[in-house]
N, C-alpha and C positions, 0 to 999 in steps of 0.2 A: 365904290365897292359895296356890294350887297351884303348886309349882315342880318342875321336872324338870331335872336336871343330868347331862349325859353326859360320859364320859371314856373314854380307852383307844384312841382312833383313832391313826393314824400311817401310816407308809410301810412296806410289806412287799413282798417278792418273791412272784411267783406260786408257789402251793403252800404258802405260809406261813400263819401263824395270827395272829389278834388276838382279844382279849377286850374287849368294850365293856361299860361299866357305866352304869346309869341310876339315880340316887338321887332318890327322890321325897319331897316334904314338903308339908304343908298339906292332906293328904287321908287318908281311911281306907284305908290301903294294902291291907289284907286284903279289902276289898270291891271292889277295882278290877281291871279288866283293863288291862294296860299292854302297849303294842305298840312294836315297832321298825319304823321306816320308813327308806327311803333315797331320795335324789334325786341322780341323776347329771346332769352338765351337759347342758342341752338336752333333758332328759327329764322326764317327770312323776314326782311322788312315788309310790312304790309300797310296799306293805306287805311286810315281811320275815317277821315272826313276832310272835306275841302270847301272853300267858299270863294266865289268870284266877287271880289270886292266892289266892282263897278255896279253890280245889280243885286248883290246879296244872295244869289242862288247858291244852294248848298248841295252837297253829296255826302252820303253816309254809307260806310260798309254795313253789311247786314248785322254784324255783331254789335254795332254802335247805335243802330236805330232804336229809338225809344228810351235810350239811356244817356246818350251823349248829345250835346248841343254845341254847335260851332257858331260863333258870332264875331263881328268885327267892331272896332272902335276907330273910326277914321281920324279922329282928333289925336289919337295916340299912336297911329300906325300899328295897331295891335290886333291880333286874332286870338280869341280865347276859345278854349275847349272845356266846357262844363261836363264833368263825368259823374254820373250818379249810379247807384246800385252796382257798385264795383264788385268784381269777382276776382278770385285768385288768378284766373287765366288772363286777366287784364294786366298782370304784372309785366312790365317791359320798360325799355327806354323810349320815351316819346319825344319826337322831334318835329319841328315844322320845316317846311320847304317851299320853295317857289322856283319859277323858271320854266322854260319850255318842257323840260323833262324832270322838273322838280329837282334839279341838280344843285341848286343853292340850298344848303341845309344848315341848321343850327347844330349846336353841340349835343342837344338833347337834355332831357330831365328824367330822372328815374322815378317810376311809379311802382310801388310795391304794395300788393293787396294781400293781407294775411287772412287765413281762414279761421 
C-alpha cells in the first residue's frame, strides 16, 4: 500500500521560511515522480513542484520559482520542499502525491503565513 506522510507545516510570518517533508512507503521510490500540491480555502488544488527521483529533474510552478526548492533523500524515501520568502498568499494545505495521475496523496500539512 502506497503511503505518503507530510510534516513540517506551521505558522510563519511573511518573509519567513518553512521546510516540508514527505516520507513515502509502499512504492519503488527511485522509479517515481513525487509532487507537492497546495489547496487554499475556496480555491482549487494546484501544483507547486515535483521531482523525478530517478534522475533528479525538477519542475516548479511560476509562483514557486526562486523561492521554493524541492529535493529528495533516497536513504529516507523522502521528498522535501524548502520554502523561503513566504507570502500570505502561500497559505494553504500542502500535500505530496505520486502515481500516474498523482492520485496517491498524503493527508496534507497546513501552512499559514501571517502578514
